[in-house]
Residue, then its C-alpha position, 0 to 999 in steps of 0.5 A: m248815391d250822392r252826387i259830388i260836384n267841386g267836391v261838394n256833396v249836393t245831396k247833402l247840401f239840398e237835405t240841409v237846405n230843406a231842413i233849414k226851410e222847415n226849421a230855421e233855428i237849425g241854420k243859426f251857428q256861432f263861431r267863436v275864437k280865443n286869443r291870448w297876448i304872447d309879447g309884444t304885437h304877437n298873439r295867438a287865436s285859437v278855434k275849436d268849438f262852435y253852435g250850430a244845427l241845434r247843438q254844440d260841437d267841440t268835435r274838432e281839434a283846436m286850431l292855432f293862428d299865430e298873429d304879429e305885425p311886420p317889423i315896420l309895425l313893430g312886430s316879428n313876423l311871427g304870424a299874419n297880421p290881423v288885416e291879412y287874417l280878416l283878408a283870408a278869412l273873406s276870401g275864404c267865405l266868398t269862395t266857399s260860398m261860390i263853389a257851394h252855390a256853383s255846385a248847387k247849380g250843377i256848374e263844375i269849377r276847375g279852378v278859381q283864384s282871387r286877391y284881395e286888398g284891404d287899405l288901412d290908415l294908421r292914423g286912428f289906431l295911433g291916436i293922432e286923428e279920428y279914422p276909422g282904421f279899416l277904410q276900405n277893401r277891393c276883391g277880384y277875380p282874374r280871368g282864367n277862372e274856369g267852370r262848365a256845366c255838369p251834366d245831370g246824374 
């Protein structure tokens, strides 16, 4: 019977780890995003297919992400802006990794919250001066996140 911790199938997780140890190529993935400009600062990204575990995968429905800017940046708030999507992706990546690693170690997580911030300097984007644009990001996990070791079973 498969062992599930935090919604992660730990049995399959370790099977995957062992398969990648035997053949590193299984662990190589390529994710793809297509993007289409709509109007003004509004554009729409879509994700569907990817390459992973030695094969192409196009089994899921396309997921759409509307991207726009707030009015102060000449947008219409028709979606999160690209920096917010970047921070959301980072938050998902770090949280997913934390939960997978905790599950592999038998730690049950009762709750996780985090906060991400990114600093942007528009002078580079606007061509005023040569600035990198995205200056730094911060993430934090406030007190109150809870976990406990799971009994073996």
